[in-house]
Z-matrix of the N, CA and C atoms (Angstrom, degrees):
N
C 1 1.453
C 2 1.532 1 110.78
N 3 1.325 2 116.57 1 -46.90
C 4 1.468 3 119.88 2 -179.91
C 5 1.524 4 110.60 3 -62.80
N 6 1.328 5 116.77 4 -45.06
C 7 1.469 6 120.81 5 -177.70
C 8 1.518 7 111.27 6 -61.97
N 9 1.335 8 116.93 7 -39.47
C 10 1.454 9 120.31 8 179.14
C 11 1.524 10 110.75 9 -62.97
N 12 1.318 11 116.69 10 -42.87
C 13 1.451 12 119.64 11 177.99
C 14 1.509 13 113.12 12 -71.07
N 15 1.347 14 116.72 13 -36.09
C 16 1.465 15 122.46 14 -179.92
C 17 1.516 16 111.67 15 -63.24
N 18 1.338 17 116.72 16 -32.11
C 19 1.467 18 120.37 17 -178.16
C 20 1.521 19 112.95 18 -75.02
N 21 1.345 20 117.11 19 -5.38
C 22 1.462 21 121.25 20 179.35
C 23 1.530 22 108.79 21 -127.05
N 24 1.353 23 117.08 22 70.00
C 25 1.460 24 120.20 23 -173.08
C 26 1.520 25 114.39 24 -62.84
N 27 1.315 26 117.52 25 -26.24
C 28 1.465 27 120.57 26 -178.94
C 29 1.523 28 112.28 27 -83.30
N 30 1.343 29 116.50 28 -9.95
C 31 1.456 30 119.61 29 -177.92
C 32 1.511 31 113.19 30 68.50
N 33 1.331 32 116.25 31 28.64
C 34 1.452 33 120.44 32 -176.77
C 35 1.519 34 113.01 33 -77.58
N 36 1.319 35 116.84 34 -25.19
C 37 1.463 36 121.24 35 -178.52
C 38 1.524 37 109.22 36 -92.97
N 39 1.342 38 118.44 37 114.17
C 40 1.466 39 120.05 38 -177.73
C 41 1.519 40 113.31 39 -61.72
N 42 1.340 41 117.34 40 -22.57
C 43 1.461 42 120.42 41 179.88
C 44 1.517 43 112.45 42 -71.83
N 45 1.334 44 117.91 43 -25.44
C 46 1.461 45 120.48 44 -177.67
C 47 1.527 46 113.10 45 -109.75
N 48 1.327 47 117.51 46 -2.51
C 49 1.463 48 120.59 47 -178.61
C 50 1.529 49 110.30 48 -64.04
N 51 1.314 50 116.68 49 128.75
C 52 1.453 51 120.98 50 178.55
C 53 1.511 52 115.02 51 85.91
N 54 1.329 53 118.30 52 -5.33
C 55 1.456 54 120.28 53 -176.69
C 56 1.524 55 112.50 54 -66.90
N 57 1.335 56 117.45 55 -35.52
C 58 1.464 57 120.04 56 179.52
C 59 1.531 58 110.23 57 -62.83
N 60 1.321 59 116.53 58 -47.49
C 61 1.471 60 119.59 59 179.53
C 62 1.522 61 111.04 60 -61.87
N 63 1.327 62 116.32 61 -39.32
C 64 1.462 63 119.85 62 178.72
C 65 1.522 64 111.07 63 -65.68
N 66 1.329 65 116.32 64 -41.37
C 67 1.460 66 120.11 65 178.91
C 68 1.524 67 111.04 66 -63.69
N 69 1.321 68 117.01 67 -41.35
C 70 1.467 69 120.23 68 178.27
C 71 1.527 70 111.24 69 -65.49
N 72 1.330 71 116.77 70 -38.92
C 73 1.463 72 119.94 71 176.57
C 74 1.522 73 110.71 72 -60.71
N 75 1.322 74 116.61 73 -46.98
C 76 1.462 75 120.41 74 179.96
C 77 1.527 76 111.12 75 -65.62
N 78 1.348 77 116.53 76 -39.38
C 79 1.460 78 120.03 77 178.22
C 80 1.518 79 112.02 78 -61.47
N 81 1.327 80 116.36 79 -43.05
C 82 1.468 81 120.27 80 178.26
C 83 1.530 82 110.67 81 -65.70
N 84 1.329 83 116.37 82 -38.21
C 85 1.463 84 120.60 83 179.47
C 86 1.528 85 111.19 84 -64.24
N 87 1.328 86 116.38 85 -46.89
C 88 1.469 87 120.03 86 -178.93
C 89 1.522 88 110.93 87 -64.79
N 90 1.340 89 116.56 88 -42.22
C 91 1.468 90 119.70 89 178.89
C 92 1.523 91 110.83 90 -62.36
N 93 1.325 92 116.93 91 -36.85
C 94 1.463 93 120.37 92 179.67
C 95 1.524 94 111.39 93 -71.05
N 96 1.334 95 117.06 94 -35.24
C 97 1.464 96 121.06 95 -179.24
C 98 1.523 97 112.77 96 -77.27
N 99 1.336 98 116.58 97 -20.77
C 100 1.469 99 121.17 98 -177.77
C 101 1.524 100 110.00 99 -124.36
N 102 1.330 101 118.22 100 64.66
C 103 1.467 102 120.16 101 -174.19
C 104 1.521 103 114.45 102 -69.16
N 105 1.330 104 117.76 103 -13.51
C 106 1.463 105 120.60 104 178.69
C 107 1.528 106 112.44 105 -97.03
N 108 1.330 107 116.95 106 4.11
C 109 1.462 108 122.05 107 -179.48
C 110 1.522 109 109.47 108 -108.47
N 111 1.327 110 116.14 109 128.08
C 112 1.463 111 120.64 110 -175.30
C 113 1.528 112 113.57 111 -80.78
N 114 1.313 113 118.24 112 -35.68
C 115 1.461 114 120.22 113 -172.66
C 116 1.532 115 113.93 114 -67.20
N 117 1.354 116 120.55 115 -37.06
C 118 1.472 117 117.37 116 173.14
C 119 1.520 118 112.63 117 -59.12
N 120 1.338 119 117.02 118 -35.75
C 121 1.467 120 120.15 119 176.26
C 122 1.532 121 110.01 120 -66.33
N 123 1.318 122 116.01 121 -40.69
C 124 1.460 123 119.64 122 178.86
C 125 1.512 124 111.99 123 -63.60
N 126 1.328 125 116.97 124 -42.10
C 127 1.459 126 120.79 125 179.33
C 128 1.523 127 110.90 126 -65.23
N 129 1.328 128 116.62 127 -44.57
C 130 1.462 129 119.58 128 178.22
C 131 1.524 130 110.59 129 -62.39
N 132 1.326 131 117.36 130 -44.10
C 133 1.469 132 120.57 131 178.15
C 134 1.523 133 111.14 132 -59.40
N 135 1.324 134 116.95 133 -42.11
C 136 1.462 135 121.46 134 179.36
C 137 1.521 136 110.78 135 -58.46
N 138 1.323 137 116.97 136 -45.41
C 139 1.461 138 120.48 137 179.17
C 140 1.520 139 111.16 138 -66.11
N 141 1.323 140 117.09 139 -39.28
C 142 1.463 141 120.45 140 -179.22
C 143 1.526 142 111.65 141 -65.04
N 144 1.334 143 117.41 142 -43.79
C 145 1.463 144 120.32 143 177.98
C 146 1.529 145 110.22 144 -58.48
N 147 1.327 146 115.96 145 -44.41
C 148 1.462 147 119.51 146 -178.47
C 149 1.524 148 111.13 147 -66.54
N 150 1.336 149 116.14 148 -45.24
C 151 1.464 150 119.64 149 -176.98
C 152 1.529 151 111.30 150 -67.96
N 153 1.324 152 116.92 151 -27.68
C 154 1.469 153 120.82 152 179.11
C 155 1.526 154 111.72 153 -61.12
N 156 1.316 155 117.65 154 -22.02
C 157 1.469 156 121.48 155 -176.96
C 158 1.525 157 112.91 156 -96.74
N 159 1.314 158 117.66 157 8.53
C 160 1.462 159 120.36 158 -171.61
C 161 1.524 160 112.85 159 -58.26
N 162 1.342 161 117.63 160 -38.78
C 163 1.470 162 120.26 161 -176.59
C 164 1.520 163 112.98 162 -73.63
N 165 1.327 164 116.53 163 -15.10
C 166 1.471 165 120.37 164 -176.35
C 167 1.522 166 113.00 165 -101.36
N 168 1.321 167 117.08 166 -1.99
C 169 1.468 168 120.34 167 -173.80
C 170 1.522 169 113.61 168 -77.13
N 171 1.328 170 117.05 169 -18.88
C 172 1.466 171 121.78 170 177.98
C 173 1.521 172 107.97 171 -131.81
N 174 1.339 173 116.56 172 145.68
C 175 1.462 174 119.24 173 176.41
C 176 1.531 175 109.37 174 -87.05
N 177 1.320 176 116.34 175 -174.62
C 178 1.463 177 120.66 176 -175.71
C 179 1.525 178 112.64 177 -62.67
N 180 1.322 179 116.77 178 -23.57
C 181 1.461 180 121.49 179 178.80
C 182 1.528 181 112.38 180 -93.81
N 183 1.331 182 116.84 181 3.67
C 184 1.459 183 120.98 182 178.87
C 185 1.514 184 114.30 183 85.05
N 186 1.336 185 117.32 184 9.97
C 187 1.463 186 120.32 185 -179.56
C 188 1.523 187 110.55 186 -81.92
N 189 1.320 188 115.74 187 146.47
C 190 1.458 189 122.00 188 -179.07
C 191 1.524 190 110.78 189 -67.66
N 192 1.332 191 116.35 190 137.07
C 193 1.464 192 122.23 191 177.87
C 194 1.528 193 108.46 192 -117.71
N 195 1.337 194 119.03 193 115.80
C 196 1.464 195 121.06 194 179.30
C 197 1.528 196 111.43 195 -61.04
N 198 1.325 197 115.85 196 156.89
C 199 1.457 198 121.59 197 -175.31
C 200 1.521 199 112.38 198 -53.79
N 201 1.333 200 117.23 199 -47.64
C 202 1.463 201 119.04 200 -174.16
C 203 1.527 202 112.81 201 -75.06
N 204 1.345 203 117.34 202 -5.07
C 205 1.462 204 120.90 203 176.77
C 206 1.528 205 112.22 204 -108.39
N 207 1.318 206 117.60 205 0.71
C 208 1.464 207 120.54 206 -176.63
C 209 1.526 208 111.54 207 -72.90
N 210 1.319 209 115.21 208 147.84
C 211 1.461 210 122.73 209 175.64
C 212 1.529 211 107.63 210 -77.65
N 213 1.326 212 117.01 211 110.90
C 214 1.462 213 120.27 212 -175.63
C 215 1.533 214 112.27 213 -66.66
N 216 1.331 215 117.51 214 -18.27
C 217 1.462 216 120.00 215 177.05
C 218 1.529 217 111.39 216 -66.20
N 219 1.337 218 116.19 217 -20.16
C 220 1.461 219 120.65 218 179.14
C 221 1.527 220 112.53 219 -87.02
N 222 1.328 221 117.15 220 -9.45
C 223 1.457 222 119.88 221 179.07
C 224 1.525 223 110.10 222 -71.67
N 225 1.311 224 116.35 223 148.84
C 226 1.468 225 122.48 224 -178.29
C 227 1.533 226 108.93 225 -84.43
N 228 1.330 227 116.57 226 103.20
C 229 1.462 228 121.56 227 -175.28
C 230 1.521 229 111.74 228 -63.72
N 231 1.334 230 117.49 229 -35.54
C 232 1.469 231 120.37 230 -178.42
C 233 1.526 232 110.95 231 -64.53
N 234 1.329 233 117.24 232 -41.14
C 235 1.467 234 120.18 233 178.63
C 236 1.527 235 110.87 234 -67.48
N 237 1.325 236 116.54 235 -38.89
C 238 1.464 237 119.66 236 178.16
C 239 1.524 238 110.30 237 -65.08
N 240 1.321 239 117.02 238 -41.93
C 241 1.465 240 119.86 239 178.45
C 242 1.524 241 111.09 240 -63.24
N 243 1.323 242 117.20 241 -38.72
C 244 1.465 243 120.55 242 176.82
C 245 1.526 244 110.45 243 -62.28
N 246 1.340 245 115.69 244 -43.37
C 247 1.464 246 120.10 245 178.65
C 248 1.532 247 111.55 246 -63.54
N 249 1.332 248 116.47 247 -42.02
C 250 1.463 249 120.05 248 179.90
C 251 1.538 250 111.16 249 -62.20
N 252 1.332 251 116.87 250 -40.71
C 253 1.462 252 120.68 251 179.01
C 254 1.527 253 110.84 252 -64.59
N 255 1.323 254 116.63 253 -38.97
C 256 1.462 255 120.36 254 176.99
C 257 1.523 256 111.49 255 -64.41
N 258 1.320 257 116.43 256 -40.85
C 259 1.466 258 120.04 257 179.64
C 260 1.518 259 111.34 258 -64.09
N 261 1.329 260 116.97 259 -38.73
C 262 1.460 261 120.68 260 178.14
C 263 1.532 262 110.41 261 -62.47
N 264 1.327 263 117.09 262 -43.77
C 265 1.461 264 120.87 263 177.87
C 266 1.530 265 110.97 264 -64.03
N 267 1.317 266 116.73 265 -41.91
C 268 1.461 267 120.74 266 -178.57
C 269 1.524 268 111.26 267 -64.15
N 270 1.314 269 116.83 268 -43.95
C 271 1.470 270 120.95 269 -179.57
C 272 1.520 271 111.01 270 -61.05
N 273 1.320 272 116.50 271 -37.21
C 274 1.461 273 120.43 272 -178.62
C 275 1.524 274 112.80 273 -66.05
N 276 1.340 275 117.47 274 -18.61
C 277 1.466 276 120.64 275 177.69
C 278 1.527 277 112.22 276 -79.75
N 279 1.331 278 116.66 277 -16.52
C 280 1.459 279 120.62 278 171.47
C 281 1.515 280 116.03 279 73.60
N 282 1.337 281 118.30 280 22.74
C 283 1.468 282 121.09 281 178.46
C 284 1.532 283 108.16 282 -130.04
N 285 1.311 284 116.09 283 89.69
C 286 1.468 285 121.21 284 -175.09
C 287 1.525 286 110.30 285 -80.30
N 288 1.323 287 115.88 286 129.85
C 289 1.457 288 121.71 287 178.65
C 290 1.510 289 111.85 288 -130.22
N 291 1.309 290 114.48 289 -176.53
C 292 1.465 291 122.00 290 -173.90
C 293 1.522 292 112.00 291 -57.04
N 294 1.334 293 117.98 292 -48.93
C 295 1.461 294 119.63 293 -174.60
C 296 1.523 295 111.33 294 -67.06
N 297 1.325 296 117.18 295 -34.46
C 298 1.465 297 119.33 296 176.76
C 299 1.519 298 111.01 297 -65.06
N 300 1.330 299 117.04 298 -40.03
C 301 1.460 300 120.17 299 179.28
C 302 1.529 301 110.79 300 -67.18
N 303 1.334 302 116.26 301 -41.53
C 304 1.464 303 118.89 302 178.51
C 305 1.532 304 110.57 303 -64.75
N 306 1.330 305 115.81 304 -38.65
C 307 1.464 306 119.29 305 177.35
C 308 1.523 307 111.00 306 -67.86
N 309 1.330 308 117.25 307 -37.33
C 310 1.466 309 120.44 308 178.92
C 311 1.528 310 110.91 309 -63.00
N 312 1.319 311 116.85 310 -34.85
C 313 1.470 312 120.28 311 176.20
C 314 1.529 313 109.64 312 -63.54
N 315 1.323 314 115.98 313 -42.74
C 316 1.457 315 119.37 314 178.04
C 317 1.530 316 111.38 315 -66.77
N 318 1.330 317 116.61 316 -33.23
C 319 1.460 318 120.50 317 176.21
C 320 1.523 319 110.73 318 -63.40
N 321 1.333 320 115.90 319 -40.46
C 322 1.467 321 119.97 320 178.65
C 323 1.528 322 110.68 321 -62.98
N 324 1.330 323 116.42 322 -37.93
C 325 1.467 324 119.43 323 175.40
C 326 1.531 325 111.00 324 -68.11
N 327 1.340 326 115.87 325 -40.03
C 328 1.466 327 119.95 326 -178.31
C 329 1.517 328 111.56 327 -64.79
N 330 1.312 329 117.36 328 -24.13
C 331 1.467 330 121.17 329 -178.87
C 332 1.526 331 111.51 330 -63.44
N 333 1.333 332 116.53 331 -18.20
C 334 1.468 333 120.37 332 179.14
C 335 1.521 334 111.71 333 -61.59
N 336 1.321 335 117.34 334 -25.74
C 337 1.469 336 119.13 335 179.83
C 338 1.523 337 111.49 336 -66.16
N 339 1.338 338 117.18 337 -20.60
C 340 1.460 339 121.73 338 -179.02
C 341 1.528 340 112.56 339 -97.37
N 342 1.338 341 116.38 340 -31.96
C 343 1.465 342 120.50 341 -173.70
C 344 1.516 343 113.97 342 -110.32
N 345 1.332 344 116.80 343 -19.79
C 346 1.457 345 120.12 344 -175.74
C 347 1.507 346 113.64 345 84.25
N 348 1.341 347 116.94 346 -3.48
C 349 1.464 348 121.09 347 -179.01
C 350 1.525 349 109.71 348 -136.72
N 351 1.334 350 115.44 349 148.77
C 352 1.461 351 120.92 350 175.36
C 353 1.524 352 108.94 351 -88.89
N 354 1.322 353 116.50 352 135.74
C 355 1.466 354 121.72 353 177.02
C 356 1.524 355 107.87 354 -83.63
N 357 1.341 356 115.36 355 84.22
C 358 1.460 357 119.71 356 -175.16
C 359 1.524 358 112.36 357 -65.91
N 360 1.320 359 118.19 358 -29.97
C 361 1.462 360 120.04 359 177.13
C 362 1.525 361 110.14 360 -62.29
N 363 1.326 362 116.81 361 -42.08
C 364 1.464 363 120.44 362 177.88
C 365 1.525 364 110.81 363 -65.62
N 366 1.325 365 116.77 364 -40.21
C 367 1.463 366 120.17 365 -179.68
C 368 1.525 367 110.40 366 -62.80
N 369 1.332 368 117.15 367 -44.89
C 370 1.467 369 120.35 368 178.82
C 371 1.517 370 110.49 369 -62.05
N 372 1.319 371 117.68 370 -43.79
C 373 1.463 372 121.01 371 -179.89
C 374 1.526 373 111.32 372 -61.88
N 375 1.312 374 116.81 373 -40.09
C 376 1.466 375 120.17 374 179.10
C 377 1.523 376 111.29 375 -67.98
N 378 1.332 377 116.84 376 -37.24
C 379 1.466 378 118.63 377 175.27
C 380 1.532 379 110.58 378 -66.72
N 381 1.324 380 117.79 379 -34.21
C 382 1.466 381 120.28 380 174.83
C 383 1.527 382 110.05 381 -59.22
N 384 1.326 383 116.58 382 -44.67
C 385 1.465 384 121.04 383 179.62
C 386 1.525 385 110.98 384 -65.69
N 387 1.334 386 116.48 385 -40.84
C 388 1.464 387 120.26 386 179.19
C 389 1.521 388 110.76 387 -65.34
N 390 1.325 389 116.61 388 -41.14
C 391 1.462 390 120.60 389 177.58
C 392 1.518 391 111.64 390 -62.96
N 393 1.335 392 117.03 391 -41.94
C 394 1.465 393 120.95 392 179.73
C 395 1.524 394 110.72 393 -62.09
N 396 1.310 395 116.87 394 -32.00
C 397 1.464 396 120.47 395 -177.44
C 398 1.520 397 112.92 396 -86.34
N 399 1.342 398 117.05 397 -35.89
C 400 1.469 399 119.69 398 -171.80
C 401 1.527 400 114.55 399 -113.39
N 402 1.334 401 117.89 400 -26.97
C 403 1.456 402 120.02 401 -174.48
C 404 1.521 403 113.01 402 66.55
N 405 1.327 404 117.85 403 18.63
C 406 1.458 405 122.84 404 -174.11
C 407 1.527 406 111.75 405 -68.73
N 408 1.337 407 116.50 406 130.44
C 409 1.456 408 120.36 407 177.39
C 410 1.527 409 110.45 408 -68.67
N 411 1.341 410 117.58 409 -28.98
C 412 1.464 411 120.92 410 177.07
C 413 1.529 412 109.71 411 -67.91
N 414 1.325 413 116.95 412 -40.55
C 415 1.466 414 120.38 413 175.83
C 416 1.522 415 110.20 414 -62.64
N 417 1.333 416 116.93 415 -39.74
C 418 1.466 417 120.51 416 178.59
C 419 1.524 418 110.83 417 -64.36
N 420 1.325 419 117.10 418 -38.85
C 421 1.461 420 121.76 419 177.37
C 422 1.529 421 110.57 420 -63.55
N 423 1.323 422 116.11 421 -47.88
C 424 1.459 423 119.47 422 -179.80
C 425 1.521 424 111.91 423 -66.27
N 426 1.329 425 116.72 424 -33.35
C 427 1.469 426 119.92 425 175.98
C 428 1.530 427 110.21 426 -63.15
N 429 1.334 428 116.80 427 -40.13
C 430 1.464 429 120.56 428 179.37
C 431 1.523 430 110.63 429 -61.37
N 432 1.333 431 116.64 430 -41.05
C 433 1.458 432 120.61 431 179.03
C 434 1.533 433 109.95 432 -64.88
N 435 1.345 434 116.37 433 -44.91
C 436 1.462 435 120.13 434 179.26
C 437 1.525 436 110.89 435 -63.54
N 438 1.328 437 116.37 436 -39.76
C 439 1.465 438 120.60 437 178.67
C 440 1.524 439 110.83 438 -61.28
N 441 1.326 440 116.60 439 -37.59
C 442 1.468 441 119.99 440 179.52
C 443 1.516 442 111.24 441 -63.77
N 444 1.328 443 116.68 442 -31.92
C 445 1.462 444 120.55 443 177.89
C 446 1.519 445 111.63 444 -75.51
N 447 1.321 446 115.55 445 -25.75
C 448 1.461 447 119.99 446 -178.54
C 449 1.522 448 112.04 447 -85.29
N 450 1.340 449 117.01 448 -45.68
C 451 1.472 450 119.88 449 -172.74
C 452 1.524 451 114.24 450 -123.71
N 453 1.332 452 117.86 451 -1.38
C 454 1.455 453 119.39 452 175.29
C 455 1.516 454 113.25 453 118.05
N 456 1.354 455 117.12 454 157.33
C 457 1.465 456 121.28 455 -175.48
C 458 1.520 457 114.25 456 -63.58
N 459 1.334 458 118.81 457 -28.40
C 460 1.464 459 119.92 458 179.93
C 461 1.522 460 111.07 459 -62.49
N 462 1.319 461 116.78 460 -43.02
C 463 1.467 462 119.85 461 178.05
C 464 1.519 463 111.01 462 -66.85
N 465 1.328 464 116.70 463 -38.44
C 466 1.457 465 119.73 464 177.11
C 467 1.518 466 111.96 465 -62.83
N 468 1.323 467 116.59 466 -42.74
C 469 1.467 468 120.37 467 178.52
C 470 1.523 469 111.52 468 -65.34
N 471 1.332 470 117.51 469 -37.89
C 472 1.463 471 120.39 470 177.31
C 473 1.526 472 110.38 471 -61.65
N 474 1.326 473 116.01 472 -40.06
C 475 1.466 474 119.96 473 178.04
C 476 1.527 475 111.08 474 -67.79
N 477 1.338 476 117.14 475 -37.28
C 478 1.468 477 120.03 476 176.12
C 479 1.521 478 110.99 477 -67.13
N 480 1.329 479 116.48 478 -39.47
C 481 1.463 480 120.36 479 179.49
C 482 1.519 481 111.50 480 -59.04
N 483 1.319 482 116.04 481 -33.56
C 484 1.464 483 120.21 482 179.63
C 485 1.526 484 111.85 483 -67.58
N 486 1.333 485 116.75 484 -17.59
C 487 1.461 486 121.31 485 -179.84
C 488 1.527 487 112.54 486 -102.01
N 489 1.315 488 117.42 487 -5.58
C 490 1.462 489 121.77 488 -166.99
C 491 1.522 490 113.73 489 -60.51
N 492 1.330 491 118.66 490 -27.44
C 493 1.463 492 121.30 491 -177.52
C 494 1.525 493 113.05 492 -84.83
N 495 1.323 494 117.36 493 -2.58
C 496 1.461 495 119.83 494 -179.99
C 497 1.534 496 109.17 495 -74.24
N 498 1.328 497 118.40 496 117.07
C 499 1.476 498 120.28 497 -175.45
C 500 1.520 499 113.22 498 -63.26
N 501 1.330 500 117.72 499 -20.59
C 502 1.462 501 120.41 500 -179.88
C 503 1.528 502 111.98 501 -67.58
N 504 1.324 503 117.21 502 -18.15
C 505 1.461 504 120.57 503 -177.44
C 506 1.524 505 113.30 504 -94.98
N 507 1.319 506 117.06 505 -7.28
C 508 1.456 507 120.13 506 -174.39
C 509 1.530 508 112.10 507 -57.27
N 510 1.315 509 117.16 508 -41.15
C 511 1.465 510 121.13 509 179.71
C 512 1.527 511 111.41 510 -118.97
N 513 1.337 512 116.43 511 28.77
C 514 1.461 513 120.83 512 -178.93
C 515 1.519 514 108.15 513 -96.59
N 516 1.331 515 116.25 514 107.24
C 517 1.462 516 121.08 515 -172.31
C 518 1.530 517 113.95 516 -54.88
N 519 1.351 518 120.03 517 -44.17
C 520 1.471 519 118.26 518 -178.83
C 521 1.528 520 113.72 519 -59.70
N 522 1.332 521 117.22 520 -30.27
C 523 1.467 522 118.88 521 177.30
C 524 1.530 523 110.19 522 -63.86
N 525 1.317 524 116.46 523 -45.95
C 526 1.469 525 119.37 524 -177.23
C 527 1.521 526 111.54 525 -71.88
N 528 1.330 527 116.75 526 -34.22
C 529 1.464 528 119.35 527 176.21
C 530 1.521 529 110.91 528 -65.18
N 531 1.334 530 116.29 529 -41.87
C 532 1.464 531 120.22 530 178.02
C 533 1.525 532 110.40 531 -65.41
N 534 1.321 533 115.95 532 -42.72
C 535 1.470 534 119.47 533 -179.74
C 536 1.532 535 111.10 534 -64.38
N 537 1.331 536 116.95 535 -39.43
C 538 1.458 537 120.47 536 178.36
C 539 1.526 538 110.73 537 -60.87
N 540 1.337 539 115.77 538 -45.74
C 541 1.465 540 119.97 539 -178.89
C 542 1.528 541 111.18 540 -63.71
N 543 1.330 542 116.71 541 -44.03
C 544 1.467 543 119.49 542 -177.51
C 545 1.526 544 111.26 543 -68.97
N 546 1.332 545 117.27 544 -40.18
C 547 1.468 546 119.56 545 176.37
C 548 1.532 547 110.43 546 -63.76
N 549 1.323 548 116.14 547 -40.75
C 550 1.466 549 121.03 548 177.46
C 551 1.518 550 109.94 549 -58.16
N 552 1.332 551 116.45 550 -49.72
C 553 1.463 552 120.99 551 -178.90
C 554 1.527 553 112.58 552 -67.41
N 555 1.332 554 116.70 553 -27.75
C 556 1.465 555 120.64 554 -179.77
C 557 1.525 556 112.29 555 -89.68
N 558 1.349 557 117.55 556 5.81
C 559 1.468 558 123.33 557 179.61
C 560 1.530 559 112.00 558 63.74
N 561 1.336 560 117.25 559 29.18
C 562 1.465 561 122.11 560 173.57
C 563 1.529 562 106.83 561 -95.59
N 564 1.336 563 115.95 562 83.78
C 565 1.459 564 120.12 563 -172.95
C 566 1.530 565 112.96 564 -63.15
N 567 1.360 566 119.77 565 -47.08
C 568 1.474 567 118.56 566 179.07
C 569 1.529 568 112.54 567 -60.23
N 570 1.330 569 116.05 568 -41.51
C 571 1.456 570 119.27 569 178.95
C 572 1.515 571 111.75 570 -64.29
N 573 1.334 572 116.02 571 -39.67
C 574 1.460 573 120.63 572 -179.98
C 575 1.530 574 110.75 573 -66.92
N 576 1.321 575 117.44 574 -43.46
C 577 1.460 576 120.85 575 -179.88
C 578 1.524 577 111.01 576 -59.66
N 579 1.327 578 116.01 577 -46.06
C 580 1.463 579 119.82 578 -179.19
C 581 1.527 580 110.62 579 -64.22
N 582 1.330 581 116.43 580 -44.96
C 583 1.459 582 120.50 581 -177.01
C 584 1.525 583 111.33 582 -68.06
N 585 1.326 584 117.85 583 -40.08
C 586 1.466 585 119.95 584 176.40
C 587 1.528 586 110.48 585 -60.84
N 588 1.313 587 116.94 586 -42.42
C 589 1.459 588 120.89 587 179.77
C 590 1.525 589 110.78 588 -60.25
N 591 1.332 590 116.95 589 -44.44
C 592 1.460 591 120.70 590 178.55
C 593 1.525 592 110.99 591 -65.64
N 594 1.313 593 117.02 592 -45.28
C 595 1.460 594 121.07 593 -177.44
C 596 1.526 595 111.28 594 -63.33
N 597 1.328 596 116.76 595 -43.75
C 598 1.471 597 120.84 596 -179.72
C 599 1.523 598 110.18 597 -63.88
N 600 1.318 599 116.09 598 -42.04
C 601 1.462 600 120.12 599 -179.32
C 602 1.518 601 113.69 600 -66.05
N 603 1.330 602 116.89 601 -27.00
C 604 1.460 603 121.36 602 -176.90
C 605 1.528 604 113.08 603 -93.61
N 606 1.336 605 117.48 604 -11.09
C 607 1.466 606 120.69 605 -174.31
C 608 1.530 607 111.58 606 -86.79
N 609 1.332 608 116.60 607 129.93
C 610 1.464 609 121.39 608 -179.87
C 611 1.533 610 112.88 609 -98.86
N 612 1.336 611 117.65 610 -20.39
C 613 1.465 612 121.35 611 -179.21
C 614 1.534 613 108.48 612 -81.02
N 615 1.336 614 118.78 613 117.87
C 616 1.470 615 120.57 614 -177.98
C 617 1.520 616 113.18 615 -58.79
N 618 1.347 617 118.09 616 -34.46
C 619 1.464 618 120.71 617 -178.37
C 620 1.519 619 111.11 618 -68.28
N 621 1.328 620 116.75 619 -42.80
C 622 1.466 621 120.58 620 178.93
C 623 1.520 622 109.93 621 -69.25
N 624 1.331 623 116.17 622 -41.29
C 625 1.465 624 119.50 623 178.25
C 626 1.520 625 110.32 624 -61.59
N 627 1.327 626 117.38 625 -38.17
C 628 1.459 627 120.59 626 177.81
C 629 1.517 628 112.41 627 -63.00
N 630 1.336 629 116.83 628 -39.80
C 631 1.463 630 120.12 629 177.37
C 632 1.524 631 110.67 630 -61.91
N 633 1.314 632 116.16 631 -44.57
C 634 1.471 633 120.03 632 179.93
C 635 1.522 634 110.93 633 -64.84
N 636 1.304 635 116.82 634 -39.58
C 637 1.468 636 120.20 635 177.85
C 638 1.519 637 111.04 636 -64.64
N 639 1.325 638 116.91 637 -38.57
C 640 1.470 639 120.29 638 177.34
C 641 1.530 640 110.56 639 -63.12
N 642 1.324 641 116.53 640 -41.69
C 643 1.467 642 119.62 641 179.96
C 644 1.519 643 111.24 642 -68.37
N 645 1.324 644 116.94 643 -35.67
C 646 1.454 645 120.45 644 176.00
C 647 1.525 646 110.20 645 -65.54
N 648 1.314 647 117.08 646 -41.76
C 649 1.459 648 121.14 647 177.62
C 650 1.524 649 111.00 648 -62.58
N 651 1.328 650 116.18 649 -39.13
C 652 1.463 651 120.77 650 177.36
C 653 1.532 652 110.61 651 -62.09
N 654 1.347 653 114.67 652 -42.64
C 655 1.464 654 118.83 653 178.73
C 656 1.528 655 110.73 654 -62.82
N 657 1.330 656 117.42 655 -44.32
C 658 1.461 657 121.37 656 -179.63
C 659 1.522 658 112.15 657 -67.74
N 660 1.327 659 116.82 658 -28.87
C 661 1.464 660 120.26 659 179.90
C 662 1.519 661 112.18 660 -68.13
N 663 1.324 662 116.41 661 -22.09
C 664 1.466 663 120.71 662 179.06
C 665 1.515 664 112.43 663 -97.92
N 666 1.330 665 116.25 664 13.24
C 667 1.459 666 120.28 665 179.78
C 668 1.539 667 110.08 666 -68.25
């Protein structure tokens, strides 16, 4: 429910309008009914961290703004504080699960509002823990992106290459978008061109597709 509403930030689709608020209401209800369970708190915290960034996800012209480029002054501090309090309670229960780890990754990103920098080492370590618990190929993809921010695009591309034979990624837009960005940063122009083409073709959100097209145009402008 939350994901469906999150994918329509402008509320243009009547089928998904209000779903985020409903999901948060249900998340708060479940966490309140199960105070001895850590994972409902982790799930609620995860949604709160994401929803706290809603005002920063698009610029004044409606263009998509990636997480690491968002203006942290636009983030909702009250929602982040609520999420942080939930994470503290969850950790004290001593049973770490998938949603807590995913929320902890978002907490590490949220810390940028205080320091001005993302703790990429912490993000990579948390993805390592998430991978050990879930084996998720999406977690492995996101870890590769975080690794590229920590040690450089070559290491990120090496991590992506290790996933390249997974058939689940063949038509998975975030994989191609990540690969395009890393190839671009690593000065692999042919790789970037191919990956941008795949990512643009697979993207349904006009704002995200516009960002990718702008980056492709930037790459071509330096030809």
